[in-house]
N, C-alpha and C positions, 0 to 999 in steps of 0.2 A: 384433158387430164386434171382440172380442179375438182369438174364435178365427178369424175372420178373416185378421186379423194373424198369427198364430200361422202359418196356413197358408199364407201369403206368403212367409213367413220362411223355411219348409220347404223350400220351393218354388224359393226363392235358395238355399239349401243343398243342395237336389239338382242344381243347375245347376255348383255350385261344385265336386262330388263327379263328375259328369259332367267338367268340365274335366280335371282331375287324371286320371281315368280317359284322357283322349283324349291327355295329355302323356305318362303313361308306354307308349300305344301308337305314340308319335313316333318316328320314324325320324329327325328333326334333328339336328343336330349338336349337340356338347357347348353349346356358347355359345347358341343358342337356344334349348334344353334349360333351362338356367339361366337365361334370362331368363325364359321361358315362367311356369316354376317361384314366380319372384320375383312375376309379375304375380300367379299365384293365387293366393300368400299375401296378398298386397296387398288383391284382392279380398276373400276371406275376412273378412280383420282388418276391412276396413271396414264390409261388412254386420255383425260382432260388434259396434261399434261406434255402431250405430245403437237409437236408444231403439226399445222394442219399440213405441209410441203411435206411431209417424211411419210411420204408412201411407204416405202421400205420399212421404217421403223414399225407404223402401224401394223404389217402386215407380220413381221417377224415376232414383234409381244403379243399379237394374238395367237400367234401358233403355240409361243413357248409359254402363256397361262392356259391356253385352253388344251390342247394337247402333248406338250411336255414339259417340263419340269421350271417353269418361269424361269425365275432370274438365274440357275445352274443351266438352264438348257443352251445358252450361247456356250456355255463351259464344257458341257457333255460333247457340244458339236465340235472342238476344238480337236484340232489330230494333233496339236504339240502338247497338248497337258496330258499328263499321264495318270494324276491323280487328283482327289478334290477334297478335302477337309473341313470341316468346322466346329470350331474349339469354344462358339460361340456367334450370336448374330451379328458381332461387330470384329469378329474375327475369323476370316474366311482365307483358306490358304489354296495355292493350286501347287504341283510339281510338274517341270519340264523340265526333260533329261536329265531327272535325276536331280536337280536343283530345285529348292521349295521357296515359292518367296508369296508374300501375303497380298491379297486384294487389297483396295479401299472399298469392295461391294460391303455395304452392310444392309443386314436382314431384319426381323423382325421374330422374336420366339414364335409368336403365332405362325409365321412364316415358314420358320423351319419345322416346326411340327407339321406343317400343310404339308408339305413336302412330302417328310419322310412319307406318310399317311397315302400319301396320292402314289409312291413308289413301291410300298407294299401291298399297295391295293390289288394289284393283279397277281402276287406273288403267294399268295395262301398264308403268308406270315404274319407275326405283331409282335409288336413292342408295346410295354407296359407293365404296372409295377409287379406283375407275378412273371413275366419275363422281359427283363430288362436290357435284353442285348439280343440283336437279331442279325443275321448274316442271309443277303436274297441278291439275285442276282436281278439286275434291270433290264429290259428289254432289248438293251443295245450290247450287252454281253458284261456290261461292269459290275463289280460285285459291291455292292451296299452295305455297311455294317454300321451299326447305330448304336449308342449306348445313350440311356435317359436316367436322371434322377432318381432315386437318391444314391444310386451307384455313382454318378458323376456328382461334383459339388452343386451345381446350378443347373446350366446349360444340357441341353440335348447335346451331346458329339456324334457325327457325321463323319464316317469316311467312304468314298467312292472311287476305286481303283478301277482304272481303264486299263484296257487291255489293247497293246499295238494289232493294227490289223494290218499293216505295212512289213512287219519283220513274222511271217508266217513261213518261212524256208530257210533251210542253213544257208542255202546262197545270200540273201538278203541278211544274213547276221554276219556273213565271210566279209561283204560289203561295207559293214557297221563297222567291224575290225574287233567282233565282240569272241570270233571265232577266225584260224587260221586254215586253210586249205588244208592242210594233212590233220590235224584235228578232224576236221570233218568227214574226211576220205576215211580217218580211223573207226570213229562211231557210224556210219553208215555200213561200214564191214561188218561190226561188232550187230548192230541189228538186224541186219541179213541175217547173221548167224544166230538169232535167236538170245542175244544176248540180255542179262536182266540190267537195267540201269536205274541207278539211283542220282538222282541231280540233287545237289545239296549247295546251301549257300543261306546270306542273312534276308531277310526281307526288303524287296527292291532289289535283290541282285539280278533278277533275270529268269529263277529258275521256270517259271510256267513256259515264260516266252520260248525258251532256251527246249524247254520239253515238247510243246505244240512244233516247234520246226522240225525236232528228229523225229518225231512220228508222223508227219507228213513224208519222209524220205519211203516208207511202211510199205510193201508192195499193195497194189489195190488189190490183193486176192485173200490177203490175210482182215478177219473180223477183229475189228477192236471194239472191248468194251470198256467205259470208264467211270470212276465212281469217284465223288468228289460232296467235301460238307457245302459247296455251292458250286453252282456252273461257272468255270474258269477257262480250261480249257476248250480249245476250240480247233481240233483236230480235221484237217481237210484229209477227207477220203470216201473211198466208195461206200463201205459196210462199216459203221461207224454208231454206238448206242451209247450214251450219255446219261447216267441218273444222280442226282441228288440226293441229299439228305432229308428229312421232314421234322419238323418241330413236332413236339406235344400239342395237342388240340389243349382247348379249355378245362376238359375234364381231367386234361394227364395221359390223355390214349393217344395212341397212333403214331408216335415217335418212330421214324425208322433212321438208325444209327449208320454209320461206316460199315461197321460191322458185320450188320446185316447185308448190306451192299455187298461186300463183296461175296460175301456167300450164294446170294443171288446171283452178281454176275458169272460165278461157276458155272450155271446152269443153264447160262445161254450160250453156249458155242464158244466162246470167245476162244481166238489165235493169239491174243496178246491183251493180258489186265493189265490195266491203268488207273495207280490211285494219287488222283491228283496232290495230295499232300498225307504224310504220315503224322497222328502228332501222338498219339497214345496207343491205346493197346487193341486198335485195327492194325499193328503193326503185324501183330502175331495172325490173324487172319491172311494177309498176305504173305508172310514168308511161308505159311502152307500150303498156300496156293503157286507160289514159285518154285516149293520144293516138289511139288505132283508134277513137273516140267512145263509145268506153264510159263511161257514166255510173257514177261512185266518189266514196267517201267512206276518211277515215284518220285516225288521231290520229299527234300526234310528239310531243316531249319539245323545248319549247322556251321562252325566259325571256320572248318576243314575239312576236306575229303576225309583225312582219318578221322575226324571229330564225330562226321556224319555214319561212321561206319560202327563207332562207338554209343553212340547213340542210338543207332539203330538195335544194337545187342543189347539195352539197359529196357526203351522202351515197350516190349512185349510181355517184360516182367510185370507192367499194370493190368496182364491180361488175371490173374490169380494166383493162389498161394502156392498151387503146383507147378507153378511153371518157374523155371529155374536157370541158370547162365549156361549149366551144362547142357542143357537142350539146345538153347538159343544160339549162343556165339557158334557152335559148330554147325547150325544152320543156316546162319548169317554167311559165312565163307564160302558155305555147298551153295546158295542162292544168289548171292549179288555176283555180277560180276564185272562191272565197271563202276566207279563212281567218278559223276563230274561237277567239279566245284566250279561254281560263279562267284563273282565279285563284285562290287560298284564300287569306285573309288571315289572320291572327295568331290570331283568336277564333274559325278554324276554316269560316267564310263562305264557300263559294263560290259563284263569280259570274262572268258574260262579259262581262270586260272590255273586246277589242277584237272587230270586225269587220273583216276589209278585203277590198276589193274589189280583184281580181289585172287589171290592165288589159290584158292579152297583149302588151305593150311589152318592150322592155329597151335601160335606158338604162346607158352604163360598165359594163355586164358583169353588172346588177343588174335582179333584177325590178322592174317597176313594179307598188307596187298603193297605192292611197288608200283613208283611213278611208271603210267606207259611210255614205251619207246620214242612216241612221238612226241611227248614232253621236251624232249632233250635233241630234237632234230630241229 
């Protein structure tokens, strides 16, 4: 066993040497070369500190450094962790079951920058002085969001939102206590009827998880097309196509917006159109699509189900001066059938708090909606 461990350590040292050779042959700029040299030194020192009897430590650390995301890889691999965020190299936080905690993990500014660059390397997206914000999807489906100085005061701000792989069905949500059996049956029936469903809630309330689970109930004969800013939905189905937005390139061209994706989705023979989240003028394009008889679903941030309806009546006004409430409000009333509102309690528990049925009527400029009967059951 000792010889095997020594051989593994020698293999790791060989990898470090190979990294050094590639670095010397690099034609990158001086800042990039300095950063890479620093990372190589850290990598070599890390394995020098590992006890020679810690075979598992050698293997896991080597894999994390070479094929994963370094010090963050164990956090990404932990299924109990829902989100990871870095406010500063010495202020790393995670959330478990909706509750935040600070870790003792400390990184360096160089490590944070290098980890972000590695995460973005396969996405085609970038973050720099010209584009100080970036959203991207990691290989495991997690969503990465980064903001850099001088938008932030000093350090890079990094958020990684993971999505539960265990809560992909309505049955799993019922078992977790997020949804009751009567609620589930009601929503299943409405989906089968082709109802348009709006899922609302605050950040981390479980909107995307619920939408994923509901859409898993859709019949296998349906073709579902999803559009998102970055991939978050993970719909289990036979015929599913997902599209995400694209940033402009360095020349300022090539951007693909959510509005464009909604229009393109309608040319793809969808039986159901799903928008991951509406935030701005793309809400108008969604309403126009739903108004043409296309069943669909989306999420929206809101404090309550009624507030979500009000917000959906306001966002399309951002599309231009020729759009006014006299068109939008009746359109929302006729397009949206059900609003499902999610909440997260102080102890981190997520649940469906409201289900509203939209009657299709407008009174005093407001969409009329009533609590679904299942809420009083």
